[in-house]
VOPAGU-2260 file (C-alpha; in pm, 1 decimal, decimal comma):
REM VOPAGU-2260
SITE   aa  ch    i         X         Y         Z
SITE  MET   A    0       0,0       0,0       0,0
SITE  SER   A    1     142,7     339,3    -100,8
SITE  ASP   A    2     210,0     622,2     143,0
SITE  ASP   A    3     -73,1     820,3     -12,1
SITE  GLN   A    4    -316,4     539,1      61,4
SITE  GLY   A    5    -191,3     487,6     414,0
SITE  ASN   A    6    -233,3     854,6     504,6
SITE  ALA   A    7    -585,7     893,4     360,8
SITE  GLY   A    8    -829,3    1057,7     606,0
SITE  THR   A    9    -560,8    1149,2     860,7
SITE  GLY   A   10    -437,6    1486,8     740,0
SITE  PRO   A   11    -615,0    1824,3     749,6
SITE  ASP   A   12    -898,5    1873,4     500,3
SITE  GLU   A   13    -982,3    2186,8     299,2
SITE  SER   A   14   -1134,2    2352,2     609,5
SITE  GLY   A   15    -819,4    2307,5     813,2
SITE  SER   A   16    -977,9    2058,6    1058,5
SITE  THR   A   17    -767,6    1760,2    1165,0
SITE  LEU   A   18   -1077,9    1556,7    1267,7
SITE  THR   A   19   -1158,8    1247,1    1068,2
SITE  ALA   A   20   -1511,3    1114,7    1008,0
SITE  PRO   A   21   -1487,9     839,5    1272,3
SITE  GLU   A   22   -1358,9    1090,6    1527,6
SITE  ILE   A   23   -1651,4    1332,0    1478,5
SITE  ILE   A   24   -1914,8    1094,4    1616,7
SITE  LYS   A   25   -1836,3     941,4    1954,1
SITE  ASP   A   26   -1955,2     601,5    2068,4
SITE  ASP   A   27   -2254,2     754,0    2253,9
SITE  GLY   A   28   -2364,4     943,7    1943,5
SITE  THR   A   29   -2250,5    1288,1    2057,0
SITE  LEU   A   30   -2046,2    1506,8    1826,9
SITE  ALA   A   31   -1688,2    1603,6    1904,3
SITE  GLU   A   32   -1622,1    1960,0    2009,2
SITE  GLY   A   33   -1547,2    2175,9    1707,8
SITE  TRP   A   34   -1708,0    1932,9    1465,9
SITE  GLN   A   35   -1828,9    2227,5    1259,2
SITE  GLY   A   36   -1464,7    2271,8    1153,6
SITE  ILE   A   37   -1494,8    2006,6     883,7
SITE  LEU   A   38   -1759,2    2217,2     706,7
SITE  PRO   A   39   -1690,1    2479,6     441,2
SITE  GLU   A   40   -1617,1    2820,1     588,5
SITE  GLU   A   41   -1950,2    2970,8     473,9
SITE  LEU   A   42   -2141,0    2710,1     679,7
SITE  ARG   A   43   -1936,1    2642,4     990,8
SITE  GLU   A   44   -2032,1    2968,1    1168,3
SITE  ASP   A   45   -2405,9    2939,4    1105,0
SITE  ALA   A   46   -2590,5    2993,2    1435,9
SITE  SER   A   47   -2833,4    2706,6    1370,6
SITE  LEU   A   48   -2547,9    2455,0    1394,2
SITE  LYS   A   49   -2469,3    2554,0    1751,8
SITE  THR   A   50   -2775,7    2363,9    1874,0
SITE  ILE   A   51   -2660,0    2036,1    1718,4
SITE  ASN   A   52   -2458,3    1842,7    1974,6
SITE  SER   A   53   -2521,1    1484,6    1866,9
SITE  PHE   A   54   -2591,9    1268,5    1568,4
SITE  HIS   A   55   -2946,5    1232,7    1704,0
SITE  ASP   A   56   -2991,5    1612,4    1695,5
SITE  LEU   A   57   -2872,1    1614,7    1339,0
SITE  ALA   A   58   -3115,8    1340,6    1234,8
SITE  LYS   A   59   -3403,2    1503,7    1420,8
SITE  GLY   A   60   -3335,6    1837,6    1256,6
SITE  PHE   A   61   -3325,9    1678,9     914,2
SITE  VAL   A   62   -3657,4    1497,4     968,5
SITE  HIS   A   63   -3823,0    1814,6    1097,1
SITE  ALA   A   64   -3695,9    2018,6     802,8
SITE  LYS   A   65   -3817,0    1752,0     563,2
SITE  ALA   A   66   -4163,2    1763,8     720,2
SITE  GLN   A   67   -4186,5    2139,3     662,9
SITE  VAL   A   68   -4134,7    2109,6     292,0
SITE  GLY   A   69   -4451,4    2209,1     107,4
SITE  LYS   A   70   -4610,2    2384,8     405,8
SITE  ASP   A   71   -4715,0    2749,4     386,0
SITE  ARG   A   72   -4461,9    2970,0     556,0
SITE  VAL   A   73   -4535,7    3325,6     669,4
SITE  ALA   A   74   -4247,6    3557,7     743,0
SITE  LEU   A   75   -4286,1    3772,8    1054,4
SITE  PRO   A   76   -4245,5    4144,8     970,3
SITE  GLY   A   77   -3935,0    4306,2    1112,8
SITE  GLU   A   78   -3906,5    4601,5    1349,3
SITE  LYS   A   79   -3906,0    4848,8    1059,8
SITE  ALA   A   80   -4200,0    4690,6     876,0
SITE  THR   A   81   -4457,2    4930,9     733,4
SITE  ASP   A   82   -4827,5    4934,3     818,7
SITE  GLU   A   83   -4894,6    4781,7     478,2
SITE  GLU   A   84   -4656,2    4494,1     550,8
SITE  TRP   A   85   -4821,3    4431,5     885,7
SITE  ALA   A   86   -5164,8    4444,0     724,3
SITE  GLU   A   87   -5055,1    4183,4     470,7
SITE  PHE   A   88   -4914,8    3964,9     749,7
SITE  ASP   A   89   -5238,7    3995,9     951,8
SITE  SER   A   90   -5438,5    3889,3     647,5
SITE  LEU   A   91   -5215,1    3588,9     588,2
SITE  ILE   A   92   -5263,2    3460,7     943,8
SITE  GLY   A   93   -5642,3    3488,5     922,6
SITE  ARG   A   94   -5759,0    3840,7    1000,1
SITE  PRO   A   95   -6089,5    3909,9     820,6
SITE  LYS   A   96   -6085,9    4163,0     538,8
SITE  THR   A   97   -6320,7    4392,5     733,1
SITE  ALA   A   98   -6416,3    4427,6    1098,7
SITE  ASP   A   99   -6779,4    4347,7    1015,2
SITE  GLU   A  100   -6683,6    3987,5     940,3
SITE  TYR   A  101   -6616,9    3901,2    1305,3
SITE  ARG   A  102   -6900,9    3694,4    1451,0
SITE  PHE   A  103   -7008,7    3696,5    1816,7
SITE  ASP   A  104   -7299,6    3495,3    1955,7
SITE  VAL   A  105   -7446,5    3709,6    2232,7
SITE  PRO   A  106   -7655,4    3519,2    2494,1
SITE  ASP   A  107   -8001,9    3667,7    2551,5
SITE  GLU   A  108   -7917,8    3750,7    2912,7
SITE  LEU   A  109   -7621,1    3964,2    2801,6
SITE  LYS   A  110   -7781,4    4153,0    2512,9
SITE  ASP   A  111   -7845,0    4456,1    2732,3
SITE  HIS   A  112   -7473,2    4460,4    2817,0
SITE  PHE   A  113   -7330,1    4394,6    2469,1
SITE  LYS   A  114   -7540,3    4641,9    2274,7
SITE  PRO   A  115   -7484,6    4678,0    1896,8
SITE  GLU   A  116   -7260,5    4982,0    1941,8
SITE  VAL   A  117   -7042,6    4788,6    2188,8
SITE  LEU   A  118   -7001,4    4503,2    1941,6
SITE  VAL   A  119   -6905,5    4748,6    1667,1
SITE  ALA   A  120   -6635,5    4894,8    1892,0
SITE  MET   A  121   -6508,2    4546,2    1979,4
SITE  ARG   A  122   -6485,7    4445,7    1614,0
SITE  THR   A  123   -6295,5    4763,3    1532,5
SITE  VAL   A  124   -6040,8    4703,3    1808,2
SITE  PHE   A  125   -5995,4    4335,3    1719,9
SITE  HIS   A  126   -5944,5    4416,4    1352,8
SITE  LYS   A  127   -5694,0    4689,5    1433,4
SITE  ALA   A  128   -5507,2    4440,1    1655,2
SITE  GLY   A  129   -5482,2    4200,1    1359,6
SITE  LEU   A  130   -5675,8    3918,5    1524,4
SITE  SER   A  131   -5824,4    3623,7    1340,8
SITE  GLN   A  132   -6171,3    3497,9    1431,5
SITE  ARG   A  133   -6004,9    3212,8    1621,6
SITE  ASN   A  134   -5788,2    3458,7    1817,3
SITE  THR   A  135   -6094,7    3653,5    1929,4
SITE  GLU   A  136   -6270,4    3350,6    2079,7
SITE  PRO   A  137   -6083,7    3337,8    2415,9
SITE  LEU   A  138   -6113,2    3716,9    2443,5
SITE  TRP   A  139   -6485,7    3701,0    2371,9
SITE  ALA   A  140   -6529,3    3428,5    2636,0
SITE  PHE   A  141   -6335,9    3641,5    2886,5
SITE  LEU   A  142   -6547,0    3952,5    2816,4
SITE  GLN   A  143   -6866,0    3752,2    2864,3
SITE  LYS   A  144   -6740,5    3621,8    3198,2
SITE  LEU   A  145   -6660,5    3976,8    3308,3
SITE  ALA   A  146   -7013,1    4085,1    3215,2
SITE  VAL   A  147   -7171,8    3793,6    3405,5
SITE  ASP   A  148   -6958,2    3862,9    3713,7
SITE  GLU   A  149   -7039,3    4234,0    3697,6
SITE  ARG   A  150   -7411,9    4162,5    3677,6
SITE  ALA   A  151   -7391,2    3925,2    3973,4
SITE  GLU   A  152   -7212,4    4191,2    4178,8
SITE  GLN   A  153   -7473,1    4451,7    4084,5
SITE  GLU   A  154   -7759,8    4220,8    4177,9
SITE  ALA   A  155   -7596,2    4137,0    4510,4
SITE  SER   A  156   -7542,4    4507,0    4579,5
SITE  GLN   A  157   -7902,5    4591,7    4488,4
SITE  GLU   A  158   -8030,3    4311,3    4710,9
SITE  ALA   A  159   -7821,4    4443,8    4999,0
SITE  ASP   A  160   -7956,1    4795,5    4936,9
SITE  ARG   A  161   -8314,6    4666,2    4937,4
SITE  ASN   A  162   -8256,9    4481,5    5263,9
SITE  ASP   A  163   -8099,9    4789,9    5420,1
SITE  ALA   A  164   -8391,8    5004,3    5301,3
SITE  GLU   A  165   -8648,8    4759,9    5438,2
SITE  ASN   A  166   -8472,5    4737,3    5774,5
SITE  PHE   A  167   -8456,1    5116,6    5790,8
SITE  LEU   A  168   -8828,0    5153,6    5716,8
SITE  ARG   A  169   -8930,8    4874,8    5955,2
SITE  LYS   A  170   -8741,1    5052,4    6230,1
SITE  ARG   A  171   -8881,8    5390,0    6135,5
SITE  TRP   A  172   -9241,9    5279,9    6080,0
SITE  GLY   A  173   -9259,7    5003,1    6338,8
SITE  MET   A  174   -9605,9    4843,3    6351,8
SITE  ALA   A  175   -9717,4    5080,8    6074,0
SITE  TYR   A  176   -9476,6    4922,4    5825,4
SITE  GLU   A  177   -9728,1    4717,5    5625,5
SITE  GLU   A  178   -9980,4    5000,1    5625,5
SITE  ARG   A  179   -9727,7    5260,7    5508,3
SITE  LYS   A  180   -9595,7    5019,0    5248,0
SITE  HIS   A  181   -9950,1    4982,0    5117,3
SITE  ILE   A  182   -9986,5    5360,4    5103,4
SITE  VAL   A  183   -9663,4    5392,7    4903,9
SITE  ASN   A  184   -9775,1    5126,8    4656,0
SITE  ARG   A  185  -10116,2    5292,9    4622,9
SITE  MET   A  186   -9962,2    5636,3    4564,8
SITE  ILE   A  187   -9736,1    5496,4    4293,3
SITE  ALA   A  188  -10010,7    5293,6    4126,2
SITE  GLU   A  189  -10244,5    5592,6    4103,4
SITE  ASN   A  190   -9989,4    5852,5    3998,0
SITE  THR   A  191   -9777,1    5683,0    3731,6
SITE  ASP   A  192   -9833,0    5611,5    3363,4
SITE  GLY   A  193   -9832,8    5239,9    3305,3
SITE  PRO   A  194   -9668,1    4929,3    3453,4
SITE  ASP   A  195   -9318,0    5010,6    3327,5
SITE  GLU   A  196   -9312,2    5344,4    3507,9
SITE  GLN   A  197   -9456,4    5185,8    3821,9
SITE  GLU   A  198   -9193,4    4911,1    3819,9
SITE  ALA   A  199   -8910,0    5159,8    3766,5
SITE  LEU   A  200   -9028,4    5382,2    4051,1
SITE  LEU   A  201   -9080,0    5089,6    4287,3
SITE  ALA   A  202   -8728,5    4966,4    4210,9
SITE  LEU   A  203   -8592,9    5313,3    4281,1
SITE  LEU   A  204   -8777,7    5348,3    4610,3
SITE  GLY   A  205   -8673,4    4996,6    4708,2
SITE  ASN   A  206   -8316,4    5123,7    4723,3
SITE  HIS   A  207   -8393,8    5467,1    4871,9
SITE  ALA   A  208   -8574,0    5437,8    5201,7
SITE  VAL   A  209   -8591,0    5813,3    5266,8
SITE  ALA   A  210   -8779,5    5870,7    4940,5
SITE  ALA   A  211   -9022,0    5589,5    5025,5
SITE  ALA   A  212   -9077,0    5738,0    5371,2
SITE  PHE   A  213   -9151,7    6077,3    5214,1
SITE  ILE   A  214   -9416,3    5932,1    4981,4
SITE  ALA   A  215   -9574,4    5740,6    5269,8
SITE  LYS   A  216   -9586,7    6055,7    5480,0
SITE  LEU   A  217   -9740,0    6250,0    5193,4
SITE  GLY   A  218  -10000,6    5978,1    5144,5
SITE  ASN   A  219  -10079,2    5978,3    5514,9
SITE  HIS   A  220  -10145,7    6352,9    5499,2
SITE  PHE   A  221  -10389,8    6291,4    5213,5
SITE  ILE   A  222  -10569,4    6037,2    5429,1
SITE  GLU   A  223  -10583,7    6270,0    5729,8
SITE  ALA   A  224  -10710,0    6554,3    5507,9
SITE  LYS   A  225  -10982,8    6322,9    5371,2
SITE  ILE   A  226  -10842,4    6363,9    5019,0
SITE  VAL   A  227  -10809,0    5987,3    5015,7
SITE  THR   A  228  -11094,9    5822,8    5201,8
SITE  ASP   A  229  -11081,4    5453,6    5113,5
SITE  ILE   A  230  -10757,6    5371,9    5300,8
SITE  ALA   A  231  -10761,1    5326,7    5678,0
SITE  SER   A  232  -10458,3    5461,4    5864,5
SITE  ASP   A  233  -10480,0    5361,9    6229,4
SITE  LYS   A  234  -10117,0    5259,6    6274,1
SITE  LYS   A  235   -9847,3    5507,0    6367,2
SITE  SER   A  236   -9474,0    5508,4    6332,9
SITE  PRO   A  237   -9273,7    5488,4    6657,4
SITE  LYS   A  238   -9196,9    5858,5    6635,6
SITE  GLU   A  239   -9561,6    5951,3    6577,6
SITE  ALA   A  240   -9684,7    5717,7    6850,5
SITE  ILE   A  241   -9443,8    5858,9    7110,9
SITE  ALA   A  242   -9531,1    6215,3    7013,2
SITE  GLN   A  243   -9903,8    6148,3    7054,4
SITE  ALA   A  244   -9848,1    5962,6    7380,7
SITE  GLU   A  245   -9647,7    6253,8    7522,5
SITE  GLU   A  246   -9920,3    6492,9    7410,0
SITE  LEU   A  247  -10181,5    6287,7    7599,7
SITE  ARG   A  248   -9963,1    6269,1    7908,2
SITE  ALA   A  249   -9936,5    6646,2    7898,3
SITE  THR   A  250  -10311,0    6672,4    7961,7
SITE  GLU   A  251  -10364,1    6904,9    8256,5
SITE  GLY   A  252  -10372,3    6718,4    8586,9
SITE  TYR   A  253  -10271,7    6380,0    8438,2
SITE  LEU   A  254   -9915,1    6363,3    8564,6
SITE  SER   A  255   -9993,8    6539,7    8892,8
SITE  GLY   A  256  -10276,8    6293,3    8971,6
SITE  LYS   A  257  -10542,7    6562,7    8998,4
SITE  LEU   A  258  -10718,9    6438,8    8684,0
SITE  LYS   A  259  -10753,6    6092,1    8837,0
SITE  ASP   A  260  -10951,7    6241,5    9127,3
SITE  ALA   A  261  -11144,5    6490,9    8916,9
SITE  ASP   A  262  -11229,8    6267,7    8619,7
SITE  PRO   A  263  -11132,6    5899,3    8671,6
SITE  ALA   A  264  -11282,8    5789,2    8334,8
SITE  LYS   A  265  -11076,9    6042,7    8136,8
SITE  HIS   A  266  -10763,9    5952,4    8332,1
SITE  ARG   A  267  -10822,3    5583,0    8256,0
SITE  ARG   A  268  -10880,1    5653,0    7884,2
SITE  ILE   A  269  -10554,8    5850,7    7858,6
SITE  THR   A  270  -10366,6    5573,0    8035,5
SITE  GLU   A  271  -10506,6    5308,6    7801,6
SITE  GLU   A  272  -10434,9    5515,9    7490,8
SITE  THR   A  273  -10077,9    5596,9    7593,2
SITE  THR   A  274  -10017,2    5231,6    7675,7
SITE  GLU   A  275  -10133,6    5132,0    7326,8
SITE  LEU   A  276   -9926,7    5407,1    7166,9
SITE  TYR   A  277   -9612,9    5293,8    7348,4
SITE  LYS   A  278   -9680,2    4939,7    7230,3
SITE  GLN   A  279   -9692,3    5067,3    6874,4
SITE  ALA   A  280   -9370,0    5259,0    6929,3
SITE  HIS   A  281   -9202,4    4953,1    7080,2
SITE  PRO   A  282   -9349,5    4635,0    6926,3
SITE  GLU   A  283   -9178,8    4417,4    7185,8
SITE  PRO   A  284   -9366,0    4418,1    7519,5
SITE  VAL   A  285   -9260,6    4702,4    7744,7
SITE  GLU   A  286   -9403,9    4846,8    8059,9
SITE  ALA   A  287   -9592,6    5163,6    7964,7
SITE  ARG   A  288   -9523,8    5467,5    8169,1
SITE  GLN   A  289   -9822,3    5546,1    8393,1
SITE  GLY   A  290   -9942,3    5871,2    8542,0
SITE  ARG   A  291   -9974,1    5896,6    8910,1
């Protein structure tokens, strides 16, 4: 065998590397350090080769590249891309030609939240953002959830307001609560135009106890003035009951005991009336204050 044949594959190749083919791949399949040196100069510094550390990596990369052949490839616009280039890219990845082409199925219970003008604004923003119909789906689901949660919070808040208003009025009206409530409903029913207006006003008063108390007081004045004659008003609020009881107790001679000697029947009537008034003012049993 000649010297040329004996030295084949042991000297440096055109790239200057002294590695031979068997030395590049180790027994465990990894590639020797600096294996890129056997490649032509225009290839050896390519950044993509730095991730290949074994024969397995090389085979995997080849298979993956082979699989991509024939597939549509879309180049991502660079930092200096124009609006036109971005628009073309957005179209290639599925953005509709116009914002009107986005489709959103709005549940009946959310139609008052997602009004037509809101949907138009959403479509405009999504189109400007370059979103495809598929990209908008998780966002649309998220916006619906926000709307449902917001409605639940509002309903809970309104329920709490109604409870607070009712507790306030029960305390203020005492045993006259049902009667005053009836007066309020009657005043609204007879002084509004149609069921929708009645419902709106009742909802408003349900959250504003002071306004409801004002209407009840106004209605009570109508009853006392005989303007309204078909509603009985024999119950008093705690404040009214105490005021009337104190007025009766201020009857001359009642507290001093002289009235009891001078007119026992009148003294007894005042005592009975004040006792009843104090019961109305304090629904729970209490000992009524008695004159001497």
